[in-house]
N, CA, C and O of each residue as an XYZ file, in Angstrom:
508
protein
N     -31.062    141.708    213.814
C     -31.473    142.294    212.402
C     -30.365    142.607    212.038
O     -29.571    143.264    212.711
N     -30.087    141.961    210.379
C     -28.837    142.528    209.706
C     -28.937    143.362    209.198
O     -29.985    143.639    208.613
N     -27.422    144.464    209.202
C     -27.682    146.096    208.673
C     -26.497    145.637    207.938
O     -25.899    144.598    208.219
N     -26.054    146.734    206.636
C     -25.153    146.249    206.114
C     -23.309    146.388    206.762
O     -22.289    145.976    206.210
N     -23.447    147.064    207.986
C     -22.399    147.281    208.593
C     -21.928    145.399    208.768
O     -21.006    144.676    208.389
N     -23.313    145.238    209.641
C     -23.007    143.667    209.861
C     -22.429    142.912    209.012
O     -21.432    142.214    209.194
N     -23.339    143.103    207.632
C     -22.794    141.891    206.520
C     -21.436    142.247    205.916
O     -20.671    141.469    205.347
N     -21.264    143.568    206.139
C     -19.491    143.753    205.741
C     -18.421    143.049    206.824
O     -17.578    142.163    206.677
N     -18.775    143.724    207.801
C     -18.010    142.944    208.900
C     -17.999    141.562    208.854
O     -16.914    141.002    208.701
N     -19.101    140.859    208.968
C     -19.354    139.238    208.830
C     -18.772    138.810    207.557
O     -18.408    137.634    207.524
N     -18.614    139.484    206.547
C     -18.142    138.810    205.235
C     -16.293    138.756    205.709
O     -15.561    137.770    205.620
N     -15.843    140.417    206.304
C     -14.428    140.156    206.358
C     -13.935    139.109    207.416
O     -12.890    138.461    207.360
N     -15.034    139.066    208.529
C     -14.619    138.077    209.201
C     -14.240    136.501    208.472
O     -13.117    136.003    208.560
N     -15.210    135.954    207.869
C     -15.401    135.051    207.427
C     -13.946    135.027    206.377
O     -13.085    134.187    206.635
N     -13.787    135.772    205.465
C     -12.726    136.109    204.492
C     -11.635    135.451    205.370
O     -11.363    134.252    205.314
N     -10.874    136.590    206.407
C      -9.833    136.387    207.092
C      -9.925    134.711    207.378
O      -8.850    134.114    207.325
N     -11.136    133.928    207.676
C     -11.044    132.808    208.458
C     -10.830    132.113    208.067
O     -10.358    131.220    208.770
N     -11.026    131.799    206.113
C     -11.178    131.343    205.690
C      -9.646    131.228    205.204
O      -9.170    130.107    205.026
N      -8.790    132.511    204.964
C      -7.611    132.286    204.480
C      -6.880    131.903    205.685
O      -5.806    131.650    205.139
N      -6.698    131.701    206.784
C      -6.698    131.296    208.057
C      -6.502    129.859    207.761
O      -5.530    129.226    208.173
N      -7.371    129.402    207.097
C      -7.483    127.724    207.304
C      -8.434    127.582    208.158
O      -8.771    126.405    208.031
N      -9.299    128.229    209.231
C      -9.722    127.493    210.437
C     -11.510    127.576    210.180
O     -12.228    128.311    209.501
N     -11.712    126.650    210.917
C     -13.556    126.278    211.329
C     -13.974    127.517    211.878
O     -13.068    128.348    211.936
N     -15.203    127.925    212.345
C     -15.867    128.827    212.850
C     -15.513    128.223    214.218
O     -15.225    128.933    215.182
N     -15.543    126.988    214.258
C     -15.112    126.274    216.059
C     -13.512    126.823    216.637
O     -13.157    127.282    217.722
N     -12.612    126.470    215.082
C     -11.670    126.845    215.521
C     -11.338    128.252    216.367
O     -10.842    128.485    217.469
N     -11.886    129.088    215.247
C     -11.863    130.492    215.979
C     -12.274    130.900    216.941
O     -11.763    131.787    217.625
N     -13.557    130.147    217.207
C     -14.542    130.619    218.945
C     -13.356    130.009    219.754
O     -12.860    130.683    220.657
N     -12.902    128.822    219.485
C     -11.495    128.508    220.723
C     -10.395    129.231    220.617
O      -9.471    128.986    221.392
N     -10.293    130.025    219.870
C      -9.040    131.414    219.869
C      -9.336    132.347    220.603
O      -8.599    132.901    221.418
N     -10.892    132.677    220.260
C     -11.141    133.780    221.155
C     -11.258    133.924    222.366
O     -11.358    134.942    223.051
N     -11.239    132.537    222.698
C     -11.429    132.534    224.333
C     -12.818    131.013    225.044
O     -13.846    130.553    224.546
N     -12.142    130.755    226.235
C     -13.038    130.191    226.967
C     -14.483    130.764    226.533
O     -14.475    131.946    226.186
N     -15.901    129.994    226.500
C     -16.816    131.121    226.764
C     -17.438    131.412    225.436
O     -18.601    131.808    225.359
N     -16.636    131.209    224.332
C     -17.008    131.912    222.900
C     -17.742    130.766    222.255
O     -17.195    129.663    222.287
N     -18.848    130.887    221.707
C     -19.681    129.641    221.360
C     -19.121    130.211    219.700
O     -18.535    131.210    219.282
N     -19.694    128.921    219.082
C     -19.502    128.616    217.404
C     -20.580    129.371    217.692
O     -20.038    130.308    218.277
N     -21.621    129.585    217.684
C     -22.732    130.069    217.023
C     -22.352    131.905    217.038
O     -22.382    132.623    216.038
N     -22.058    132.285    218.244
C     -21.242    133.684    218.176
C     -20.763    133.896    216.570
O     -21.317    134.531    215.672
N     -19.913    133.364    216.567
C     -18.977    133.507    215.715
C     -19.715    133.540    214.035
O     -19.597    134.307    213.079
N     -20.487    132.307    214.286
C     -21.669    132.418    212.803
C     -22.838    133.808    212.771
O     -23.425    134.328    211.823
N     -22.849    134.022    213.821
C     -23.512    135.120    213.514
C     -23.436    136.512    213.359
O     -24.320    137.242    212.910
N     -21.755    136.992    213.964
C     -21.129    137.803    213.304
C     -20.745    137.744    212.009
O     -20.536    138.779    211.375
N     -20.583    136.291    211.366
C     -19.871    136.312    210.006
C     -21.388    136.492    208.769
O     -21.438    136.759    207.568
N     -22.657    136.128    210.016
C     -23.924    136.039    209.131
C     -24.298    137.751    209.017
O     -25.218    137.992    208.236
N     -23.667    138.976    209.729
C     -24.147    139.746    210.001
C     -25.853    140.174    211.015
O     -26.563    141.180    211.016
N     -25.928    139.032    211.653
C     -26.899    138.789    212.728
C     -27.071    139.637    214.260
O     -28.006    139.811    215.042
N     -25.899    139.970    214.219
C     -24.859    140.519    215.464
C     -23.809    141.299    214.465
O     -23.252    140.694    213.549
N     -23.584    142.725    214.730
C     -22.770    143.263    214.769
C     -21.246    143.524    216.037
O     -21.100    144.306    216.977
N     -20.592    142.730    215.603
C     -19.195    142.984    217.039
C     -19.345    144.853    217.510
O     -19.972    145.843    217.133
N     -18.512    144.548    218.360
C     -18.287    145.981    218.952
C     -16.557    145.995    218.378
O     -15.895    145.161    217.760
N     -16.290    147.153    218.839
C     -14.998    147.703    218.290
C     -14.026    146.830    218.894
O     -12.961    146.643    218.306
N     -14.280    146.230    220.081
C     -13.412    145.732    220.900
C     -13.412    144.472    220.605
O     -12.321    143.913    220.723
N     -14.661    143.582    220.111
C     -14.625    142.482    219.413
C     -13.717    142.163    218.071
O     -13.189    141.079    217.822
N     -13.653    143.452    217.200
C     -13.423    143.485    215.951
C     -11.623    143.088    216.632
O     -11.089    142.009    216.372
N     -11.197    143.754    217.159
C     -10.249    143.928    217.292
C      -9.737    142.305    218.337
O      -8.638    141.783    218.154
N     -10.667    141.794    219.273
C     -10.044    140.411    219.500
C      -9.739    139.769    218.344
O      -8.643    139.252    218.132
N     -11.136    139.778    217.184
C     -10.957    138.796    216.285
C      -9.729    138.826    215.482
O      -8.819    138.011    215.324
N      -9.988    140.119    214.974
C      -8.310    140.268    214.244
C      -7.403    139.720    214.430
O      -6.898    138.882    213.684
N      -6.830    140.257    215.959
C      -5.714    139.058    216.422
C      -5.798    137.791    216.801
O      -4.780    137.218    217.190
N      -6.869    137.218    216.757
C      -7.233    135.595    216.724
C      -7.303    135.086    215.346
O      -7.304    133.865    215.195
N      -7.374    136.018    214.115
C      -7.085    135.689    212.928
C      -6.189    136.043    212.512
O      -6.135    135.951    211.286
N      -4.824    136.717    213.306
C      -3.591    136.613    212.281
C      -2.961    138.122    212.335
O      -1.775    138.415    212.483
N      -3.958    138.903    212.191
C      -3.544    140.092    211.741
C      -3.770    141.449    212.749
O      -3.520    141.077    213.895
N      -4.105    142.710    212.736
C      -4.289    143.716    213.321
C      -5.268    144.382    212.746
O      -5.606    144.262    211.569
N      -5.884    145.299    213.781
C      -6.805    146.206    213.335
C      -6.837    146.452    212.101
O      -7.688    146.068    211.298
N      -5.537    147.364    211.825
C      -5.413    147.507    210.572
C      -5.657    146.905    209.282
O      -6.233    147.342    208.286
N      -5.122    145.865    209.512
C      -5.312    144.862    208.623
C      -6.399    144.141    208.178
O      -6.637    143.647    207.076
N      -7.239    144.165    209.569
C      -8.638    143.997    209.421
C      -9.486    144.861    208.725
O     -10.418    144.443    208.038
N      -9.202    146.095    208.871
C     -10.103    147.253    208.059
C      -9.121    147.285    206.655
O      -9.765    147.425    205.616
N      -8.379    147.228    206.582
C      -7.916    147.183    205.296
C      -8.178    146.622    203.935
O      -7.727    147.015    202.859
N      -9.259    145.303    204.265
C      -9.641    144.525    203.534
C     -11.122    145.332    202.875
O     -11.532    145.013    201.759
N     -11.682    146.166    203.539
C     -12.991    146.926    203.349
C     -12.860    147.393    201.837
O     -11.866    148.045    201.515
N     -13.681    147.128    201.048
C     -13.539    147.346    199.255
C     -12.753    146.884    198.591
O     -12.442    147.354    197.497
N     -12.127    145.604    199.226
C     -10.984    145.009    198.341
C     -11.552    144.094    197.849
O     -10.738    143.288    197.397
N     -13.079    143.655    197.630
C     -13.417    142.159    196.774
C     -12.880    142.472    195.305
O     -13.058    143.450    194.579
N     -12.244    141.432    195.148
C     -11.855    140.995    193.744
C     -10.738    141.509    193.406
O     -10.310    141.481    192.252
N     -10.077    142.098    194.499
C      -8.454    142.363    194.151
C      -7.391    141.552    193.517
O      -6.730    141.718    192.492
N      -7.420    140.504    194.541
C      -6.818    139.350    194.082
C      -7.118    137.951    194.408
O      -6.982    137.490    195.541
N      -7.481    137.364    193.512
C      -8.307    136.060    193.250
C      -7.565    134.830    194.242
O      -6.355    135.047    194.303
N      -7.834    134.031    194.753
C      -7.340    133.281    196.010
C      -7.027    132.326    195.138
O      -7.868    132.105    194.267
N      -5.581    131.402    195.131
C      -5.514    130.519    195.034
C      -4.980    129.721    195.809
O      -4.321    130.262    196.698
N      -5.022    128.185    195.820
C      -4.824    127.220    196.274
C      -2.952    127.723    196.950
O      -2.651    127.672    198.143
N      -2.150    128.086    196.017
C      -0.795    128.589    196.654
C      -0.769    129.500    197.836
O      -0.247    129.398    198.946
N      -1.561    130.510    197.205
C      -1.798    131.194    198.514
C      -2.340    131.138    199.722
O      -1.771    131.470    200.762
N      -3.897    130.549    199.577
C      -3.880    129.725    200.913
C      -3.206    128.577    201.638
O      -3.639    128.066    202.671
N      -2.187    128.247    201.043
C      -1.082    127.358    201.432
C      -0.284    128.334    202.315
O      -0.069    128.010    203.483
N       0.165    129.497    201.840
C       0.990    130.287    202.442
C       0.331    130.726    203.283
O       0.928    130.644    204.357
N      -0.894    131.292    203.396
C      -1.341    132.097    204.643
C      -1.525    131.455    205.296
O      -1.689    131.986    206.394
N      -1.676    129.811    205.311
C      -2.287    129.244    206.240
C      -0.804    129.033    206.972
O      -0.769    129.171    208.195
N       0.506    128.679    206.205
C       1.630    128.432    206.907
C       1.793    130.313    207.494
O       2.979    130.587    207.312
N       1.477    130.852    207.745
C       2.111    132.169    208.138
C       1.278    132.953    209.386
O       1.564    133.751    210.279
N      -0.239    132.055    208.780
C      -1.405    132.648    210.231
C      -0.934    132.172    212.188
O      -1.222    132.656    213.283
N      -0.300    131.278    211.821
C      -0.001    130.812    213.530
C       1.605    131.873    213.841
O       2.035    131.801    214.992
N       2.096    132.436    213.222
C       3.517    133.365    213.439
C       3.051    134.807    214.383
O       1.951    135.352    214.294
N       3.812    135.104    214.989
C       3.804    136.359    215.843
C       4.056    136.912    214.679
O       4.448    136.519    213.580
N       3.643    138.247    215.319
C       4.071    139.733    214.300
C       5.312    140.007    214.249
O       5.686    140.659    213.274
N       6.309    139.601    215.265
C       7.918    139.837    214.854
C       8.103    138.517    213.435
O       8.633    138.710    212.341
N       7.514    137.314    213.911
C       7.682    136.447    212.861
C       7.650    136.680    211.416
O       8.411    136.396    210.491
N       6.160    137.485    211.548
C       5.634    138.055    210.283
C       6.390    138.794    209.474
O       6.739    138.371    208.372
N       6.718    139.950    209.920
C       7.488    141.116    209.753
C       9.093    140.697    208.974
O       9.769    141.360    208.187
N       9.381    139.053    209.693
C      10.513    138.660    209.485
C      10.218    137.973    208.066
O      10.864    138.305    207.072
N       9.165    136.954    208.017
C       8.776    136.626    206.962
C       8.596    137.655    205.607
O       8.781    137.111    204.518
N       8.288    138.933    205.607
C       7.984    139.685    204.726
C       8.919    140.121    204.557
O       9.124    140.465    203.393
N       9.841    140.327    205.405
C      11.087    141.033    204.246
C      11.854    140.015    204.202
O      12.962    140.422    203.849
N      11.873    138.542    204.425
C      12.146    137.566    203.079
C      11.457    137.543    201.893
O      11.932    137.404    200.766
N      10.508    137.662    202.155
C       9.584    137.525    200.547
C       9.777    138.713    199.746
O       9.884    138.672    198.521
N       9.826    139.830    200.475
C       9.798    141.121    199.498
C      11.496    141.050    198.966
O      11.927    141.600    197.953
N      12.222    140.303    199.851
C      13.674    140.592    199.153
C      14.008    139.308    198.463
O      15.119    139.253    197.937
N      13.118    138.128    198.372
C      12.838    137.694    197.505
C      12.445    138.026    196.074
O      13.170    137.711    195.131
N      11.181    138.727    195.905
C      10.627    139.439    195.016
C      11.242    140.136    193.955
O      11.047    140.227    192.743
N      12.405    140.814    195.141
C      13.110    141.829    194.384
C      14.421    141.250    193.762
O      14.945    141.869    192.835
N      14.974    140.098    194.223
C      16.027    139.501    193.522
C      15.125    139.128    191.806
O      15.446    139.572    190.703
N      13.935    138.161    192.157
C      13.468    137.899    190.977
C      13.098    139.113    190.164
O      13.434    138.945    188.992
N      12.522    140.282    190.381
C      12.790    141.328    189.210
C      13.952    142.034    189.041
O      14.278    142.769    188.109
N      14.434    141.792    189.851
C      16.349    142.323    188.931
C      16.760    141.746    188.372
O      17.449    142.225    187.471
N      16.609    140.016    188.527
C      16.701    138.832    187.549
C      16.361    139.032    186.127
O      17.132    138.861    185.183
N      14.960    139.464    186.061
C      14.156    139.874    184.997
C      14.751    140.590    183.961
O      14.979    140.384    182.769
N      15.013    141.854    185.079
C      15.503    143.084    184.320
C      17.176    142.879    183.533
O      17.733    143.548    182.662
N      17.564    141.792    184.209
C      18.840    141.507    183.539
C      18.797    140.493    182.375
O      19.396    140.850    181.361
N      18.314    139.534    182.355
C      17.740    138.825    181.172
C      17.285    139.829    179.831
O      17.826    139.888    178.726
N      16.139    140.561    180.324
C      15.544    141.441    179.054
C      16.897    142.368    178.782
O      16.626    142.796    177.660
N      17.913    142.818    179.052
C      18.872    143.654    178.671
C      20.103    143.303    178.320
O      20.974    144.063    177.896
N      20.211    141.753    178.556
C      21.344    140.718    177.995
C      20.960    140.333    176.204
O      19.849    140.017    175.777
N      21.861    140.436    175.633
C      21.843    140.190    174.490
C      21.558    138.721    173.966
O      22.206    137.866    174.570
N      20.750    138.269    173.002
C      21.001    136.790    173.045
C      22.147    136.198    172.478
O      22.851    136.864    171.720
N      22.474    134.801    172.804
C      23.740    134.414    171.961
C      22.959    133.790    171.077
O      23.456    133.239    170.096
């Protein structure tokens, strides 16, 4: 039976799987031996609602944690996916949480530097 919760959880699993550049088969493989592709498909369709433990396991297999999985609910349409964003996500997906924190710090520092340069450009008089 498809439920609203099942549908929403399934959409989130599919969204994160696609962002990570994974097929259902690859996600099933990451979830461990004995996990069938059909299980992933049932979760994504909302035909089967994963338990809390499964959601946590799926989150980790998709390169996020439970907070990251849950933070996506209600965010549809907030940010359009672009090929560039998808490439960045694919590059980050296999990294450990420590590596992801380092990558985030580098990106944050770069963005702050770009913003600062823009401020300087706006305040300097034109020659």
